VEXLORO-671699 format. One record per residue: residue number from 1; x negated, y negated, z of N, C-alpha, C, O in turn; residue in one letter. Coordinates in Angstrom, 1 decimal, padded with zeros to 4 digits, always signed. Example, Ala and Ser with C-alpha at 12.3 -4.5 7.8 and 13.67 -1.06 7.14 Angstrom:
<guros>
GURO; num; n.c1; n.c2; n.c3; ca.c1; ca.c2; ca.c3; c.c1; c.c2; c.c3; o.c1; o.c2; o.c3; residu
GURO; 1; -013.2; +005.7; +007.8; -012.3; +004.5; +007.8; -013.2; +003.3; +007.8; -014.2; +003.3; +008.5; A $
GURO; 2; -012.8; +002.2; +007.1; -013.7; +001.1; +007.1; -012.9; +000.0; +007.9; -013.4; -001.1; +008.0; S $
</guros>
This chain:
<guros>
GURO; num; n.c1; n.c2; n.c3; ca.c1; ca.c2; ca.c3; c.c1; c.c2; c.c3; o.c1; o.c2; o.c3; residu
GURO; 1; +001.0; +024.4; +007.4; +000.6; +023.6; +006.3; -000.4; +022.5; +006.8; -000.1; +021.8; +007.8; X $
GURO; 2; -001.5; +022.4; +006.1; -002.5; +021.3; +006.5; -002.1; +020.0; +005.9; -001.6; +019.9; +004.8; X $
GURO; 3; -002.5; +019.0; +006.6; -002.2; +017.6; +006.1; -003.2; +017.3; +005.0; -004.3; +017.7; +005.0; X $
GURO; 4; -002.7; +016.4; +004.1; -003.6; +015.9; +003.0; -004.7; +015.1; +003.7; -004.4; +014.4; +004.7; X $
GURO; 5; -005.9; +015.1; +003.2; -007.0; +014.3; +003.9; -006.8; +012.8; +003.9; -007.3; +012.1; +004.7; X $
GURO; 6; -005.9; +012.3; +002.9; -005.7; +010.8; +002.9; -005.0; +010.4; +004.2; -005.2; +009.3; +004.7; X $
GURO; 7; -004.3; +011.3; +004.9; -003.6; +010.9; +006.1; -004.6; +010.6; +007.2; -004.3; +009.7; +008.1; X $
GURO; 8; -005.7; +011.2; +007.2; -006.7; +011.0; +008.3; -007.8; +010.1; +007.9; -008.8; +009.8; +008.6; X $
GURO; 9; -007.7; +009.6; +006.6; -008.7; +008.6; +006.1; -008.4; +007.3; +006.7; -007.2; +006.9; +006.8; X $
GURO; 10; -009.4; +006.5; +007.1; -009.1; +005.2; +007.6; -008.6; +004.3; +006.5; -009.2; +004.3; +005.4; X $
GURO; 11; -007.6; +003.5; +006.8; -007.1; +002.5; +005.9; -008.2; +001.5; +005.5; -008.3; +001.1; +004.3; X $
GURO; 12; -009.1; +001.2; +006.4; -010.2; +000.2; +006.2; -011.2; +000.8; +005.1; -011.8; +000.0; +004.4; X $
GURO; 13; -011.3; +002.1; +005.0; -012.2; +002.6; +004.0; -011.6; +002.5; +002.6; -012.4; +002.6; +001.6; X $
GURO; 14; -010.3; +002.5; +002.4; -009.7; +002.4; +001.1; -009.4; +000.9; +000.7; -009.4; +000.6; -000.5; X $
GURO; 15; -009.1; +000.1; +001.7; -008.8; -001.3; +001.5; -009.7; -002.0; +000.5; -009.2; -002.7; -000.4; X $
GURO; 16; -011.0; -001.9; +000.7; -011.9; -002.6; -000.3; -011.7; -002.1; -001.7; -011.9; -002.9; -002.7; X $
GURO; 17; -011.3; -000.9; -001.9; -011.0; -000.4; -003.3; -009.7; -001.1; -003.8; -009.7; -001.4; -005.0; X $
GURO; 18; -008.7; -001.3; -003.0; -007.5; -002.0; -003.4; -007.9; -003.5; -003.9; -007.5; -003.9; -004.9; X $
GURO; 19; -008.7; -004.1; -003.0; -009.2; -005.5; -003.3; -010.0; -005.5; -004.6; -009.8; -006.4; -005.5; X $
GURO; 20; -010.9; -004.6; -004.7; -011.8; -004.5; -005.9; -011.0; -004.3; -007.2; -011.2; -004.9; -008.2; X $
GURO; 21; -010.0; -003.4; -007.1; -009.2; -003.2; -008.3; -008.4; -004.4; -008.7; -008.3; -004.7; -009.9; X $
GURO; 22; -007.9; -005.2; -007.7; -007.2; -006.4; -008.0; -008.2; -007.5; -008.6; -007.9; -008.1; -009.6; X $
GURO; 23; -009.3; -007.6; -008.0; -010.3; -008.7; -008.4; -010.9; -008.4; -009.8; -011.2; -009.3; -010.5; X $
GURO; 24; -011.0; -007.1; -010.1; -011.5; -006.8; -011.5; -010.5; -007.3; -012.5; -010.9; -007.6; -013.7; X $
GURO; 25; -009.3; -007.5; -012.2; -008.3; -008.0; -013.1; -007.9; -009.5; -012.8; -006.8; -009.9; -013.1; X $
GURO; 26; -008.8; -010.2; -012.1; -008.6; -011.6; -011.8; -007.4; -011.9; -010.9; -006.8; -012.9; -011.0; X $
GURO; 27; -007.1; -010.9; -010.0; -006.2; -011.1; -008.9; -007.0; -011.3; -007.6; -008.2; -011.2; -007.7; X $
GURO; 28; -006.3; -011.6; -006.5; -007.0; -012.0; -005.3; -006.8; -011.0; -004.1; -005.8; -010.3; -004.1; X $
GURO; 29; -007.7; -011.1; -003.2; -007.6; -010.4; -001.9; -006.3; -010.9; -001.2; -005.6; -010.1; -000.6; X $
GURO; 30; -006.0; -012.2; -001.3; -004.8; -012.7; -000.7; -003.5; -012.1; -001.2; -002.6; -011.8; -000.5; X $
GURO; 31; -003.5; -011.8; -002.5; -002.4; -011.2; -003.1; -002.3; -009.7; -002.7; -001.2; -009.2; -002.4; X $
GURO; 32; -003.4; -009.0; -002.5; -003.4; -007.7; -002.0; -002.8; -007.7; -000.6; -002.0; -006.9; -000.2; X $
GURO; 33; -003.3; -008.6; +000.3; -002.8; -008.7; +001.6; -001.3; -009.0; +001.7; -000.6; -008.5; +002.5; X $
GURO; 34; -000.9; -009.9; +000.8; +000.6; -010.3; +000.7; +001.4; -009.0; +000.4; +002.5; -008.8; +001.0; X $
GURO; 35; +000.9; -008.2; -000.5; +001.6; -007.0; -000.9; +001.7; -006.0; +000.3; +002.8; -005.5; +000.6; X $
GURO; 36; +000.6; -005.8; +001.0; +000.5; -004.9; +002.1; +001.4; -005.4; +003.2; +002.2; -004.6; +003.8; X $
GURO; 37; +001.4; -006.7; +003.5; +002.3; -007.3; +004.6; +003.7; -007.2; +004.2; +004.6; -006.9; +005.0; X $
GURO; 38; +004.1; -007.4; +002.9; +005.4; -007.3; +002.5; +005.9; -005.9; +002.6; +007.1; -005.7; +003.1; X $
GURO; 39; +005.1; -004.9; +002.3; +005.5; -003.5; +002.3; +005.7; -003.0; +003.8; +006.7; -002.3; +004.1; X $
GURO; 40; +004.8; -003.4; +004.7; +004.7; -002.8; +006.0; +005.2; -003.7; +007.1; +005.6; -003.2; +008.2; X $
GURO; 41; +005.3; -005.0; +006.9; +005.7; -005.9; +008.0; +004.6; -006.3; +008.9; +004.8; -007.1; +009.8; X $
GURO; 42; +003.4; -005.9; +008.6; +002.2; -006.3; +009.4; +002.0; -007.8; +009.1; +002.2; -008.3; +007.9; X $
GURO; 43; +001.6; -008.6; +010.1; +001.2; -009.9; +009.9; -000.3; -009.9; +009.4; -000.9; -008.8; +009.5; X $
GURO; 44; -000.8; -011.0; +009.0; -002.2; -011.1; +008.6; -003.1; -010.7; +009.7; -004.1; -009.9; +009.5; X $
GURO; 45; -002.8; -011.1; +010.9; -003.6; -010.8; +012.1; -003.5; -009.3; +012.4; -004.6; -008.7; +012.7; X $
GURO; 46; -002.3; -008.8; +012.3; -002.2; -007.3; +012.6; -002.9; -006.5; +011.6; -003.5; -005.5; +011.9; X $
GURO; 47; -002.9; -006.9; +010.3; -003.6; -006.2; +009.3; -005.1; -006.2; +009.5; -005.7; -005.2; +009.4; X $
GURO; 48; -005.6; -007.4; +010.0; -007.0; -007.5; +010.3; -007.4; -006.5; +011.4; -008.4; -005.9; +011.4; X $
GURO; 49; -006.5; -006.4; +012.4; -006.7; -005.5; +013.6; -006.8; -004.1; +013.1; -007.6; -003.3; +013.5; X $
GURO; 50; -005.9; -003.7; +012.2; -005.9; -002.3; +011.6; -007.2; -002.1; +010.9; -007.8; -001.0; +011.1; X $
GURO; 51; -007.7; -003.0; +010.1; -009.0; -002.9; +009.4; -010.1; -002.8; +010.4; -011.0; -001.9; +010.3; X $
GURO; 52; -010.1; -003.7; +011.4; -011.2; -003.7; +012.4; -011.2; -002.4; +013.2; -012.3; -001.9; +013.6; X $
GURO; 53; -010.1; -001.8; +013.5; -010.0; -000.6; +014.4; -010.0; +000.7; +013.6; -010.0; +001.8; +014.1; X $
GURO; 54; -010.2; +000.6; +012.3; -010.3; +001.7; +011.4; -009.1; +002.7; +011.6; -009.4; +003.9; +011.7; X $
GURO; 55; -007.9; +002.2; +011.6; -006.7; +003.0; +011.8; -006.6; +003.9; +010.6; -006.8; +003.5; +009.5; X $
GURO; 56; -006.2; +005.2; +010.8; -006.0; +006.1; +009.6; -004.6; +005.8; +008.9; -003.8; +005.1; +009.5; X $
GURO; 57; -004.5; +006.3; +007.7; -003.3; +006.0; +006.9; -002.0; +006.4; +007.6; -001.0; +005.7; +007.6; X $
GURO; 58; -002.0; +007.6; +008.2; -000.8; +008.1; +008.9; -000.4; +007.2; +010.0; +000.8; +006.9; +010.1; X $
GURO; 59; -001.3; +006.8; +010.8; -001.0; +005.8; +011.9; -000.6; +004.5; +011.3; +000.3; +003.8; +011.8; X $
GURO; 60; -001.3; +004.0; +010.3; -001.0; +002.7; +009.7; +000.5; +002.6; +009.3; +001.1; +001.6; +009.6; X $
GURO; 61; +001.0; +003.7; +008.7; +002.4; +003.7; +008.2; +003.3; +004.0; +009.4; +004.4; +003.4; +009.4; X $
GURO; 62; +003.0; +004.9; +010.3; +003.9; +005.3; +011.4; +004.1; +004.1; +012.4; +005.1; +004.0; +013.0; X $
GURO; 63; +003.0; +003.3; +012.5; +003.1; +002.1; +013.4; +003.4; +000.8; +012.7; +003.4; -000.3; +013.3; X $
GURO; 64; +003.7; +000.9; +011.4; +004.1; -000.4; +010.7; +005.3; -001.0; +011.4; +006.3; -000.4; +011.7; X $
GURO; 65; +005.2; -002.4; +011.6; +006.2; -003.1; +012.3; +007.6; -003.0; +011.6; +008.6; -002.8; +012.3; X $
GURO; 66; +007.7; -003.1; +010.3; +009.0; -003.1; +009.6; +008.8; -002.7; +008.1; +008.4; -003.6; +007.3; X $
GURO; 67; +008.9; -001.5; +007.8; +008.8; -001.1; +006.4; +009.9; -001.8; +005.6; +011.1; -001.8; +006.0; X $
GURO; 68; +009.5; -002.4; +004.5; +010.5; -003.2; +003.7; +011.5; -002.3; +003.1; +011.2; -001.4; +002.4; X $
GURO; 69; +012.8; -002.6; +003.3; +013.8; -001.8; +002.7; +013.9; -001.8; +001.2; +014.3; -000.9; +000.5; X $
GURO; 70; +013.3; -002.9; +000.6; +013.3; -003.0; -000.8; +012.3; -002.1; -001.5; +012.2; -002.0; -002.7; X $
GURO; 71; +011.5; -001.4; -000.7; +010.5; -000.5; -001.2; +011.2; +000.7; -002.0; +010.5; +001.3; -002.8; X $
GURO; 72; +012.4; +000.9; -001.7; +013.2; +002.0; -002.4; +013.3; +001.6; -003.9; +013.7; +002.5; -004.7; X $
GURO; 73; +013.2; +000.3; -004.2; +013.3; -000.1; -005.6; +012.0; +000.2; -006.4; +012.0; +000.0; -007.6; X $
GURO; 74; +010.9; +000.6; -005.7; +009.7; +000.9; -006.4; +009.8; +002.2; -007.1; +010.1; +003.3; -006.5; X $
GURO; 75; +009.7; +002.2; -008.4; +009.8; +003.4; -009.3; +008.6; +003.5; -010.2; +007.9; +002.5; -010.4; X $
GURO; 76; +008.4; +004.7; -010.7; +007.4; +004.9; -011.7; +006.4; +006.0; -011.3; +006.6; +006.7; -010.3; X $
GURO; 77; +005.4; +006.1; -012.1; +004.4; +007.2; -011.9; +003.1; +006.6; -011.4; +002.6; +005.6; -011.9; X $
GURO; 78; +002.5; +007.3; -010.4; +001.2; +007.0; -009.9; +000.5; +008.3; -009.7; +001.0; +009.2; -009.0; X $
GURO; 79; -000.7; +008.4; -010.2; -001.5; +009.7; -010.1; -000.7; +010.9; -010.7; -000.7; +012.0; -010.2; X $
GURO; 80; +000.1; +010.6; -011.7; +000.8; +011.6; -012.4; +002.1; +012.1; -011.7; +002.7; +013.1; -012.2; X $
GURO; 81; +002.5; +011.4; -010.7; +003.7; +011.8; -009.9; +004.6; +010.6; -009.8; +004.2; +009.5; -009.6; X $
GURO; 82; +005.9; +010.9; -010.0; +006.9; +009.9; -009.8; +007.1; +009.6; -008.3; +007.4; +010.4; -007.5; X $
GURO; 83; +006.8; +008.3; -007.9; +006.8; +007.9; -006.5; +008.2; +008.2; -005.9; +008.3; +008.6; -004.7; X $
GURO; 84; +009.3; +008.0; -006.6; +010.6; +008.1; -006.0; +010.9; +009.6; -005.8; +011.9; +009.9; -005.1; X $
GURO; 85; +010.2; +010.5; -006.3; +010.4; +012.0; -006.1; +009.5; +012.6; -005.0; +009.6; +013.8; -004.8; X $
GURO; 86; +008.6; +011.8; -004.4; +007.7; +012.4; -003.4; +008.5; +012.7; -002.1; +009.2; +011.8; -001.6; X $
GURO; 87; +008.5; +013.9; -001.7; +009.3; +014.3; -000.6; +008.7; +013.9; +000.8; +009.4; +013.5; +001.7; X $
GURO; 88; +007.4; +014.1; +000.9; +006.7; +013.8; +002.2; +006.7; +012.3; +002.5; +006.2; +011.6; +001.7; X $
GURO; 89; +007.4; +011.9; +003.5; +007.6; +010.4; +003.8; +006.3; +009.6; +003.8; +006.2; +008.5; +003.2; X $
GURO; 90; +005.3; +010.1; +004.5; +004.0; +009.3; +004.6; +003.3; +009.2; +003.2; +002.8; +008.1; +002.9; X $
GURO; 91; +003.3; +010.3; +002.5; +002.7; +010.3; +001.2; +003.4; +009.4; +000.3; +002.8; +008.7; -000.5; X $
GURO; 92; +004.8; +009.3; +000.4; +005.6; +008.4; -000.4; +005.2; +007.0; -000.1; +005.1; +006.2; -001.1; X $
GURO; 93; +005.0; +006.6; +001.1; +004.6; +005.3; +001.5; +003.3; +004.9; +000.9; +003.1; +003.8; +000.4; X $
GURO; 94; +002.3; +005.9; +001.0; +001.0; +005.6; +000.5; +001.1; +005.4; -001.0; +000.4; +004.5; -001.6; X $
GURO; 95; +001.9; +006.2; -001.7; +002.0; +006.0; -003.2; +002.8; +004.8; -003.5; +002.5; +004.2; -004.6; X $
GURO; 96; +003.7; +004.3; -002.7; +004.4; +003.0; -002.9; +003.3; +001.9; -002.9; +003.3; +001.1; -003.8; X $
GURO; 97; +002.4; +002.0; -002.0; +001.3; +001.0; -001.9; +000.4; +001.1; -003.1; +000.1; +000.0; -003.7; X $
GURO; 98; +000.1; +002.3; -003.5; -000.8; +002.5; -004.7; -000.1; +001.9; -005.9; -000.7; +001.2; -006.7; X $
GURO; 99; +001.2; +002.1; -006.0; +001.9; +001.6; -007.2; +002.0; +000.1; -007.2; +001.8; -000.5; -008.3; X $
GURO; 100; +002.2; -000.5; -006.0; +002.2; -002.0; -006.0; +000.9; -002.6; -006.4; +000.8; -003.6; -007.1; X $
GURO; 101; -000.2; -002.0; -005.9; -001.6; -002.5; -006.2; -001.8; -002.3; -007.7; -002.4; -003.2; -008.3; X $
GURO; 102; -001.4; -001.2; -008.2; -001.5; -001.0; -009.7; -000.8; -002.0; -010.5; -001.3; -002.5; -011.5; X $
GURO; 103; +000.5; -002.4; -010.1; +001.2; -003.4; -010.7; +000.5; -004.7; -010.7; +000.5; -005.5; -011.7; X $
GURO; 104; -000.1; -005.1; -009.5; -000.9; -006.3; -009.4; -002.0; -006.3; -010.4; -002.2; -007.3; -011.1; X $
GURO; 105; -002.8; -005.2; -010.5; -003.9; -005.1; -011.3; -003.5; -005.2; -012.8; -004.3; -005.5; -013.7; X $
GURO; 106; -002.3; -004.8; -013.1; -001.8; -004.8; -014.5; -001.3; -006.2; -014.9; -000.8; -006.4; -016.0; X $
GURO; 107; -001.3; -007.2; -013.9; -000.9; -008.5; -014.3; +000.5; -008.9; -014.0; +001.0; -009.9; -014.5; X $
GURO; 108; +001.2; -008.0; -013.4; +002.6; -008.2; -013.1; +002.8; -009.4; -012.1; +001.9; -009.6; -011.2; X $
GURO; 109; +003.8; -010.2; -012.3; +004.0; -011.4; -011.4; +004.4; -011.0; -010.0; +005.0; -009.9; -009.8; X $
GURO; 110; +003.9; -011.7; -009.0; +004.1; -011.4; -007.6; +005.6; -011.2; -007.3; +006.0; -010.3; -006.6; X $
GURO; 111; +006.5; -012.1; -007.9; +007.9; -012.0; -007.6; +008.5; -010.7; -008.0; +009.3; -010.1; -007.4; X $
GURO; 112; +008.0; -010.1; -009.2; +008.4; -008.8; -009.6; +007.9; -007.7; -008.8; +008.6; -006.7; -008.4; X $
GURO; 113; +006.6; -007.8; -008.4; +005.9; -006.8; -007.5; +006.7; -006.7; -006.2; +006.9; -005.6; -005.7; X $
GURO; 114; +007.0; -007.9; -005.6; +007.7; -007.9; -004.3; +009.2; -007.7; -004.5; +010.0; -007.9; -003.5; X $
GURO; 115; +009.7; -007.3; -005.6; +011.1; -007.0; -005.9; +012.0; -008.1; -005.4; +013.0; -007.9; -004.8; X $
GURO; 116; +011.7; -009.4; -005.8; +012.5; -010.5; -005.4; +013.5; -010.8; -006.5; +014.3; -011.7; -006.4; X $
</guros>
C-alpha cells in the first residue's frame, strides 16, 4: 500500500494555507500557532524549527513532543470524513489539525477549540 502524498509533503508548505484560512476570517497566525502547539506539544521555537527545516507531515506528527490527550474529543466531519472514524493514525492526526483550523476559521472561541 502506498502512502498518501500528504505524509511526504512538508508541513511548511501547508502552514501558510492554515494561516491564510484563519486570517481571511479575522483570526491570527498566533492563534494558528497556539492550536498547533496545543495539539502536538511543540513549543513556538520547535514549531519554527519544523518550518525552517521543511519537515514532512509524517515526521512532524511522529516526532511531536506530546500529542494532547484531549484531541480524542475532536469530533466532526472534515473533507467529507468523520475524523473520529479515521483508522490510519497519522492521517487522523492530520485531520484533527485540519478540523481545529476549520473551527478557528468558523469563529469558534479558542477555549472551545482547545477543548477546555
